[in-house]
N, C-alpha and C positions, 0 to 999 in steps of 0.2 A: 494405500501405504504400504510397499513391499517390505516385510522383514528380512533382515539379514542373521547374521549368526547370533548367538546368544551371548549378550554382554558378560555374562558371569563365567563362560566358559574359559578355560585356560589354554593357552597357545603355547606351542615350543618355541624356543629362541630362533630356531630355524624357519619359523612360519614367516614368510616373506610378507604377508599382509599386515602383521603386528611389529615388523620392524620399521618404525617410522623415525625419522630425523628428531632430536630434542626440541620440544615445541616452547615457545615462550611462556612465561608464567600466566599472564592473561592475555592471551590472543584474541583478535578480533572475531566475533562471531561468524562472519563470512568474508573471506578475502576472495576476489575474483580477479584474474589479472589476463588481459588480453583474449577474452572467452570469445570463439569464433564456431559458428556452427553453419556447414554449408551442406547442400544436398541437391540431388538432381530432380527436376520435377519430372512429370510424366511426359512432357515434351521434350526432355533432355536437357532443358536449360539449366545452367547452374545457378542456384538460389542461395543467397546469404542471409539466413536467418538471424544471426547475431554477429556483430562487425567489431570485433576486438572490444568487448565490454571490460572496463576497468572499474571496480566498484568494491568498497569496503563498508560492511555492516557492523557498526559498534557493538561489543558486546552488551547486553543488557537494554537495548535499545527497541523502541516500537517503531519499525521502518516500514514506509510505504513504498511499493513497487506498482508504478502506474503507466498506463499506456493505453492507447486505441486498440482496437482488436486488431491482431496481426501482427503487432509491434515487436513481438519475441518474447513476451513475458512468460507463457506456457514453456516455449522452449528452453528457457533459462532455469525455469523450476525443475521441469523433467531432467536436465541435466544435474541439478542439485541430487535429484531423488534417484539418479542412477538408471533411469528409464531411457536416456537418450544419450549418444556418444558424442562428446564435443568433437571438432576437428581440430582445434589449437587452443592453446590457453593453459591456464592453471586454477583449480579451485581448492580451498582451503576450508573447511566447516569444522569450527571451533579448533583450529590448529591443526587439524588433520589433512593431509592431501587426499584428495579424492581419489586419486590414481594409485598412490604410493601406500596409504593407509587405509584402505577403502573400508575395511570392517569398522574400525572406529569412527570413521567419518560418517557413515551411514547411520552408525547407532547414536550419533548426536545430533540428527534432524529428523522432525517428524513434519510430513507432508500430507496436506488436505488438496488432494486435486480436485479440479471443476467436476469430472465425470465422478458419479456414483457408483463405487465398486464396492458391493457388498455380497455376502452369501446368503441368499435367500431363505436358506434353512437355519439359520441360526438366530434365535432371539437376541435382543440387543445385550443383555448380561453376559450371555455366553461367547457373543462376537468379541466382547472387550477380554473376556478370561482367555479365549483361544489367541488372540492377537498379545497379550501380555506372556503367554507361555511360549509363543514363538520367538519372542526377544529374549528368552529366558528370565524373564521376572520372578523371584520366588512368590509363592501364594501370600505370605505374611507382608508383602511389600507392594501387593497389588492395592490399586484405588478404584476398583470397578464402581463402588456404589458413590464415591465422591465425583467421579466423572459422569456418571449416569445424571446424577443431581444437579452437576454445573451446566450440561448441555438440556437440562429440563425433560430427561427422559426416564425419571424415577419410576412413573406411573406405567411406562411401556417397557420396563425391564425384562419382561417375561414375554414380550410380542416379537413374533417373527419378522426380520427386516422386510420381507416382501408386503407385510401387512402394514408397515408405517406409512406415512405420507412423505412426499417429496422432502420438504422439509425436515421431518423428523429423520429420514435417512441421511439428510446433509449433516445433521447435529452429531448422529453416530459416527460419521465420518470424522468429525472433528475429535471426538473421544477417542477412537481407534488411534489417531496420530499421537496421542499424549500418553499412551498407556506404559511408554517406557521412560518416562520423564526426559526427553530430549532437551538438550541446552538451545536449540533452535528450532523453533515451529514455524513451518510456512503455509498460509492460509491462502489459497487460491481461490477467490471468490467464495468465503465462507458462507455469506448471509444470503446468496440469491435463493429465493424461495421461501424464506423465513420471515416469519410475521414479526411485528415491531416488537412486542414485550419479549419474545424468545430471543430476539437479536440483542437488545438490550441484556437481557441475561447472560448471554454468549460473552459479550465484550466486558461486562463486570469480571467474569471469570478469567478473561484472558488478560485484561488489567492487572487483575491479582498475581498471575502467573508472571507477567512481565516486571511486577513490584518485587517478587520472589528472586529475579536474576535471570528469567528465561526471556531469550531474544525472539520477538516476533516479527515475521516478515509478512506484510499483509498485500496482497493485491485485490483490486474492487474497483467497480464502477460506480461506486456509490461514493462520490469525492468527498462529501460533507463527513462521511465515516473518517477515512483517510485525515481529512483536517482536524478533526477531534481527537484522534486517537494516536498518531503518529508523530514523532519528536523528529524525524527525518524522513526526506521523500526524495526518491529517484524516479524520474520520467523516463522510460523507452520509448523510441518512435523510429518504425523502419529499421529495426535492430541495432540501433545506436542508443547511446546514453548521451541525453540532451541536457540533464540538469541533475544535479545531486546535492541537495542542501539542508540545512536545517527548516523545519516547517516556518518558523517564524521569518526566517531569511527569504525563502521562496515567496511567501505572501508579501514582504517588502518590497518585491519587484514591482507591485502595483503602485503605480504614481498618483492615478485619479481617485477623486473622492468625489461624492454627492453630499450637497447639503439642501434639504427640502424644507421651507419654512412656509407658515399658513398665516397669511395676513390677517390684521383685525378688519379690514375694510376690503371692499371690493376694488380690484385693479382693472385699469382699461386695457393693459398690456404690459409687456416687458419694458422698465424703465431703460432708457439709454444707457444710464451709468452703469448697468448690470449686464449688458451685452457681452462684455469680455470675459464673462463667467459661463458663456453658452445657455444663459438662462432660458427657460422654458415654463410658459404658464398652463396649468391645469385648471379648468374651471375658471372661476373669477378671483379666487384667492390663494390657490396653492402655486409656489413658485419654487422650481428645482433650478440649483445653481451647480454647476461641475468646475473643478479647479484641478490644477497637479499640486499635491501637497508639498512637493520639493521646492516650489517656486512661489506659492502663496500659503500664508497661514489662515486658519479660521477667522482669526481676529481682525484681518484686513477684509475678508469678505464680508462678516457681519458690519462691520465700520460702512462699506460701500452700501449694504442696504439701508442702514440707519439714514446716511447721506441721501439715498433715493427716496426718503420719507416715508417708508414702510414701517408700519408697527407690527411687530411679531407677537403671535399669541402662541406659536408652537413651531418646533423645529426637531428634525432628526438627521442624522448622517448616516451615509452607507457608503462602506468601502468594499473592494473586490475582496474574492473568496478564492479558493485553491481552483475552482473550476476556471475561474477568468485566467488565473495562471496558465493552467494547463491548455485551455485552447488558445492561449496568445503563445505559447511555446510551441504548441504542434502547427499552429498555422504559420508561424515564423519558418519553421523548419519545412514545411510543405513547400512553401513559397520561394525557399532560400536560393533554387536554381532559376527561378522565373521571374522575380521581381525585388525589389529592395529590401533588406534586412528588417525593416520597419513593418512587416506584415501583421505583427501584434499590436502596433502603436495605437491602435483605436481603442484599446483596453489601457493605455498607457502604462504599458509593461515594458521593463528594461529588459531585453534580449541579449545585453552584452555580456552578461555574467556567463562563465563557462563549468559545466560540472567537474567537482573535485571530491 
């Protein structure tokens, strides 16, 4: 996290970095319009890492930014953090233009990068104090002890960063990004290498911050985390935005459902009446039925089972998850130029929706 000017300093009216256009009373946390990044590879070829991304992150949301490796997520985050220059487009952070109102824009965001960037000669407590000082946070307003506790480092407060484990160093990075109370927090793979208990502790704290109004943008390869935490999710693939929806709407794209039943008696095979449900028999009593919930209701499936003369002693249902949606969309986009658009249809995934 690179600190910029102190938030409590006073700029003159002639300071161009402080002369921004009037902003709306309640701006979106992030507004990204036509964001493009091009660069030359070592071979001299022109590479387009971001292809005109349009994205709005609502204020106060817990927002997931997903994509496979090399999709462009880190490039986008580096632009938000001021580490990479965009080729074209516009970025507003908490209503402040990243180019025209740089100081306020950067003070409004805290970024936890994938890479571990720590001074090995500072203890954890002192690292947070120095970071807060660089941002101009008055001593009486600092939350060093609170942040150390939130990331599970209270016992290591006086331990040098070089002596911390990889997971502890990552948690210290999270704390450093929060010292100046940013309106937007971007977490780039924050739980990589962090054990389960401390991961849960970190998420509890981030949920609390989010409930208090902080916008959280999360990138992660743990899709179950994104599904559980995020109220809205965007998916980037090959530099383009291919989906951006509320999490429930995104999950609603999956049309297929499974019903597993355990019969009271041994079955010789799949009854012919159940063949239309892609029925499969496991062992002699467990029968799995698959159907499209948009076309068939579960009552119809159970009635077919009854008419087939099968007595049920147990049943369970299984629906698709975010991983199914993610894979379906990625495969659909990857095959867009080489095959039919239903590349994700084996998952029963509706690929017709467009990001908005």
